[in-house]
C-alpha positions in Angstrom: -2.1 -2.4 31.1 -3.7 -5.8 30.4 -7.5 -5.8 30.4 -9.3 -9.0 31.4 -12.9 -10.1 30.7 -14.0 -9.5 34.3 -13.1 -5.9 34.4 -9.8 -6.4 36.3 -6.4 -5.1 35.4 -2.9 -6.7 35.5 0.5 -5.1 35.1 2.9 -6.5 32.5 5.6 -4.8 30.4 6.5 -6.7 27.2 9.6 -4.6 26.8 11.0 -5.9 30.0 11.3 -9.4 28.5 13.4 -8.2 25.5 17.1 -8.7 25.8 17.8 -8.4 22.0 18.3 -5.4 19.9 15.0 -3.9 18.6 14.4 -1.3 15.9 11.2 0.1 17.6 10.0 0.7 21.1 6.9 -1.3 22.2 3.8 0.9 22.6 0.5 -0.2 24.1 -2.4 -0.1 21.7 -6.0 0.1 22.9 -7.2 -1.0 19.5 -5.0 -4.2 19.6 -6.2 -4.8 23.2 -9.8 -4.7 21.9 -8.9 -7.3 19.2 -7.1 -9.4 21.8 -10.1 -9.2 24.2 -12.5 -10.1 21.5 -10.5 -13.2 20.6 -10.1 -14.1 24.3 -13.9 -14.0 24.6 -14.0 -16.6 21.9 -11.7 -18.7 24.1 -8.8 -18.6 21.6 -10.7 -19.5 18.4 -9.5 -17.9 15.1 -9.5 -14.1 14.8 -12.9 -12.6 14.8 -14.1 -10.3 12.1 -14.4 -7.0 13.9 -15.9 -3.7 12.8 -12.8 -1.7 13.6 -11.9 -0.8 10.0 -8.4 0.7 10.7 -7.1 -2.8 11.9 -8.6 -4.9 9.1 -5.7 -4.4 6.8 -2.9 -4.6 9.4 -1.0 -7.8 9.7 -1.5 -8.9 13.4 0.5 -11.6 15.1 -1.0 -13.6 18.0 0.0 -15.4 21.2 -2.8 -17.5 22.7 -2.7 -19.6 25.9 -5.5 -21.6 27.5 -5.0 -22.7 31.1 -7.1 -23.9 34.0 -8.8 -20.9 35.6 -6.8 -19.4 38.4 -3.7 -21.5 37.7 -1.5 -18.6 36.4 -1.4 -14.8 36.3 -0.8 -12.9 33.1 2.8 -12.2 34.2 3.4 -15.9 34.6 1.8 -16.7 31.2 4.2 -14.2 29.5 7.1 -15.8 31.4 6.0 -19.2 30.0 6.1 -17.7 26.5 9.5 -16.2 27.0 10.9 -19.5 28.6 10.4 -21.1 25.2 13.5 -19.2 24.2 15.6 -21.8 26.1 14.6 -24.3 23.4 15.4 -21.9 20.6 18.8 -21.8 18.8 19.7 -18.2 18.2 22.6 -19.2 16.0 20.6 -21.4 13.7 17.3 -19.5 14.0 15.4 -22.8 14.8 13.5 -24.4 17.6 14.5 -27.7 19.1 12.9 -30.8 17.6 9.4 -31.5 18.9 9.4 -28.2 20.9 7.3 -25.0 20.4 9.0 -21.6 20.1 6.4 -19.6 18.2 5.2 -17.8 21.3 8.8 -16.8 22.0 9.6 -15.7 18.5 6.4 -13.6 18.3 7.3 -12.1 21.7 10.7 -10.9 20.5 10.0 -10.1 16.9 12.1 -7.1 16.2 9.8 -5.2 13.9 6.7 -5.4 16.1 6.0 -1.9 17.5 2.6 -2.2 19.2 0.8 -4.7 21.3 -2.4 -5.2 23.2 -3.6 -8.0 25.4 -6.8 -9.4 27.0 -8.0 -12.4 29.0 -11.4 -14.1 29.5 -12.8 -16.8 31.8 -14.3 -19.6 29.7 -16.5 -22.6 30.4 -15.4 -25.9 29.0 -17.7 -28.6 30.2 -17.1 -29.3 33.9 -13.9 -27.3 34.1 -13.3 -23.6 33.9 -10.5 -22.4 31.7 -8.9 -19.0 31.2 -7.9 -17.6 27.8 -4.8 -15.3 27.7 -4.3 -13.5 24.4 -1.9 -10.9 23.1 -2.0 -9.2 19.7 1.1 -7.7 18.0 1.4 -5.3 15.1 3.1 -5.8 12.7 3.0 -9.5 13.3 5.9 -11.9 12.8 6.8 -15.5 12.4 7.2 -15.3 8.6 8.6 -18.4 6.9 10.7 -19.1 3.8 10.9 -22.7 2.5 9.5 -23.9 5.8 12.1 -22.0 8.0 11.1 -19.1 10.2 13.0 -15.9 9.5 15.3 -14.9 12.3 13.0 -12.6 14.4 15.6 -10.1 15.6 18.9 -8.4 14.9 21.6 -9.0 17.5 24.0 -6.2 18.4 24.6 -3.0 20.3 22.0 -0.2 20.3 22.2 2.0 17.2 24.5 -0.5 15.5 22.4 -0.4 12.3 22.8 3.3 12.2 24.7 4.2 9.0 27.1 6.7 10.6 29.4 6.9 7.6 26.6 8.0 5.3 24.2 10.1 7.4 26.2 11.4 10.4 24.1 9.2 12.7 25.2 8.9 16.3 24.1 7.5 19.6 22.7 10.5 21.5 22.1 8.8 24.9 21.0 5.5 26.4 17.4 5.8 27.5 14.9 2.8 27.5 17.4 0.9 25.4 19.1 3.7 23.4 18.1 6.4 20.9 19.6 7.2 17.6 19.4 10.7 16.2 20.5 12.2 12.8 21.3 15.9 12.4 19.6 17.5 9.4 21.9 18.6 6.7 21.3 22.2 5.3 20.1 22.6 1.7 22.7 23.6 -0.8 20.6 24.0 -3.9 18.2 26.2 -5.9 15.2 25.4 -8.1 14.9 26.4 -11.7 11.9 27.4 -13.9 10.1 29.1 -10.9 10.2 26.0 -8.8 9.7 26.4 -5.0 12.3 25.0 -2.5 11.0 23.3 0.6 13.8 24.1 3.2 12.7 21.5 5.6 13.0 18.6 3.1 15.5 20.2 0.6 13.3 19.3 -2.4 11.9 21.4 -5.2 8.2 21.8 -5.9 8.0 22.2 -9.6 5.4 24.0 -11.6 3.2 22.1 -14.2 5.2 20.8 -17.1 8.5 20.6 -15.3 10.2 17.9 -13.3 13.7 16.8 -12.1 15.6 17.4 -8.9 15.9 21.1 -9.8 12.8 21.4 -12.0 15.2 21.5 -14.9 13.4 19.0 -17.2 10.4 19.9 -19.4 8.3 16.8 -20.1 6.0 15.6 -22.9 5.2 11.9 -23.6 2.3 9.8 -24.9 1.5 6.5 -23.2 -0.2 4.0 -25.5 -1.2 1.3 -22.9 -0.5 3.0 -19.5 -0.6 6.1 -17.3 1.6 9.2 -17.7 3.7 10.1 -14.6 4.1 13.9 -14.8 6.6 14.0 -12.0 9.0 11.7 -13.8 8.1 12.3 -17.5 7.5 8.6 -17.8 4.8 5.9 -18.3 3.6 3.3 -15.9 2.4 0.5 -18.2 -0.7 -1.6 -17.9 -0.3 -5.3 -17.1 1.1 -7.1 -20.2 2.7 -4.1 -21.8 6.2 -2.6 -21.7 8.6 -0.1 -23.3 9.1 3.7 -22.8 5.6 4.4 -24.3 3.9 1.1 -23.1 3.4 0.0 -26.7 5.2 -3.4 -26.5 3.4 -6.6 -25.6 5.3 -8.7 -23.1 5.0 -12.1 -21.6 5.7 -13.2 -18.1 9.2 -14.8 -17.5 8.3 -17.6 -15.1 11.9 -19.0 -15.0 13.1 -15.8 -13.3 10.8 -16.0 -10.2 13.1 -16.2 -7.1 10.4 -15.7 -4.4 6.7 -16.0 -4.2 4.9 -14.0 -1.5 1.1 -14.1 -1.2 0.8 -15.0 -4.9 3.2 -12.3 -6.2 6.5 -13.2 -7.9 9.8 -11.4 -7.1 12.8 -11.5 -9.3 16.2 -10.4 -7.9 18.5 -9.2 -10.7 22.1 -10.4 -11.1 23.1 -7.2 -12.8 23.2 -3.5 -11.7 21.8 -0.3 -13.1 20.6 3.1 -12.3 17.1 3.4 -10.7 15.3 4.5 -13.8 17.0 2.1 -16.1 16.2 -0.7 -13.6 12.6 0.4 -13.5 12.5 0.3 -17.3 14.0 -3.2 -17.4 11.3 -4.5 -15.0 8.7 -2.8 -17.1 9.9 -4.5 -20.3 9.3 -7.9 -18.6 5.8 -6.9 -17.7 6.5 -6.1 -14.0 7.4 -3.2 -11.7 10.2 -2.4 -9.3 9.2 -4.1 -6.1 6.5 -2.4 -4.0 6.9 -3.4 -0.3 3.6 -2.6 1.4 3.7 -4.8 4.5 6.1 -5.9 7.2 5.7 -9.5 6.0 7.1 -8.8 2.5 9.9 -6.6 4.0 10.9 -9.4 6.4 11.0 -12.1 3.8 12.9 -10.1 1.2 15.4 -9.0 3.8 15.9 -12.6 4.9 16.4 -13.8 1.3 18.8 -11.0 0.4 20.8 -11.6 3.5 21.3 -15.2 2.5 22.0 -14.2 -1.1 24.8 -11.9 0.0 26.6 -14.7 1.8 26.6 -16.9 -1.3 27.6 -14.3 -3.8 25.1 -15.5 -6.4 25.6 -12.7 -8.9 26.8 -12.9 -12.5 27.6 -9.2 -12.9 29.8 -7.4 -10.3 29.5 -4.0 -12.0 27.6 -2.5 -9.1 28.6 0.4 -6.8 27.0 -0.9 -3.6 25.6 -4.1 -2.2 22.1 -2.6 -2.1 18.9 -3.2 -4.2 16.5 -0.7 -5.8 12.8 -0.9 -5.0 10.1 1.1 -6.7 9.8 4.0 -4.3 10.8 7.6 -5.1 10.4 11.0 -3.6 7.8 13.2 -5.4 8.6 16.8 -5.1 5.1 17.9 -6.3 3.4 15.9 -3.6 6.2 16.4 -0.9 6.1 12.6 -0.1 7.4 9.2 -1.2 5.3 7.4 -3.8 5.5 4.0 -5.4 6.1 3.8 -9.1 2.5 3.0 -9.7 1.5 6.3 -8.1 0.3 4.8 -4.8 1.0 6.7 -1.6 3.6 5.0 0.7 1.6 3.9 3.8 4.0 1.2 5.1 7.6 2.2 5.8 10.8 0.5 6.8 13.4 3.2 6.6 16.7 2.5 8.6 17.6 4.6 11.6 18.1 8.3 10.5 16.6 7.7 7.1 15.6 9.3 4.8 18.2 12.0 5.3 18.4 13.5 1.7 22.2 12.9 1.9 23.4 13.7 -1.7 19.9 14.6 -2.6 18.7 11.0 -2.9 15.2 10.8 -4.4 15.2 7.0 -5.0 14.9 4.3 -2.4 17.1 1.2 -1.9 17.3 -1.8 0.4 20.5 -1.1 2.3 22.7 -4.1 3.0 24.5 -2.4 5.9 21.2 -1.7 7.6 19.8 -5.2 7.5 18.1 -4.3 4.2 16.0 -1.6 5.6 15.3 1.4 3.4 17.7 4.3 2.5 17.2 7.2 0.1 19.9 7.3 -2.5 21.0 9.2 -5.6 19.0 7.7 -8.6 22.2 7.5 -10.7 23.8 5.0 -8.4 24.2 1.6 -9.9 22.5 -1.0 -7.7 21.0 -4.4 -8.3 17.2 -4.4 -8.2 14.1 -6.4 -7.5 11.2 -6.8 -10.0 7.7 -7.7 -8.9 5.1 -9.4 -11.0 1.5 -9.2 -9.7 -0.8 -12.2 -9.3 -3.1 -10.6 -11.9 -0.2 -10.9 -14.4 0.6 -14.5 -13.5 -3.0 -15.7 -13.8 -3.4 -13.8 -17.1 -0.5 -15.4 -18.9 -0.3 -18.8 -17.2 2.8 -21.0 -16.9 2.7 -22.0 -20.5 3.1 -18.6 -22.0 
């Protein structure tokens, strides 16, 4: 339902305007509707600072339209936004010259899963105008080198489902199709008095033990960093590297492939196992990439998709076309965690993932699933992405 500033209601289904393959269904959000109504009350001016704490950290996309009062309904306004698609080249992923398509691309952005809308009657001098506003989460319209990332993935429903790996199948066609993955039974036992979680097929290890089967006893001292008991390893402070975080390192500016919100991302041209890749990033003063927002996910997926087509690699000794990121499953906490210990709040797992196929505790960006996430065996040799935080960049400076 679309709420307006005069207490009225108007019917509009955003999903009915989507003709392209989407990863998520669209759900109405009352919290987003409140945000949209608040912005409409300001007659389309920049996003207000609201007291709704849960939405402050979310990346919200906007569609705003100001029209003479009474000249259009909300249904007609959304139709205007969707009509911009006639000036959008789906093959090139670009809008026609001197045309506007940002309403359309936001409207069909594949990873947006929630929306809320509002409208308000405004006074503008002698004429009355009406503000129509919709808020989307996560927002879209990310750009790389001035070009907007393609906002959708074209294809049949469930076509990104990795059937050869997970047993994923199209169960039935309802509201655009659903994909389901049957759970594989556990075929493992835990050592050293570890406890097996049958629903996740992971071992919960007692203190002092780690590993897939709780088979590793750990003891390590970290000089400039924090000890990670689950992995028997160190997470180094900024500017330090090595197994015990005892080596001073400097930032390698020449290897920065992408900059996103101040952070630098380096895509390796070589392949290695997860833990060796993590150590290589650490030696350079960085970490395996931590993807904590839809914006970073979209930009990296777009960049890697272009990289795949150009074969820009110097070492072909990799087992897959996938890329390691710094996310692993922590049996002691029964959840995925980033290498720095932070809890995984944002997620972009592919359909049917994680499925624990082959007892994969490490996470990769999977090329066959549009570089969404997949849990994989940590011994697999993948290329990888290192991330260098803005704190590190400002500390060492370009001349270091």
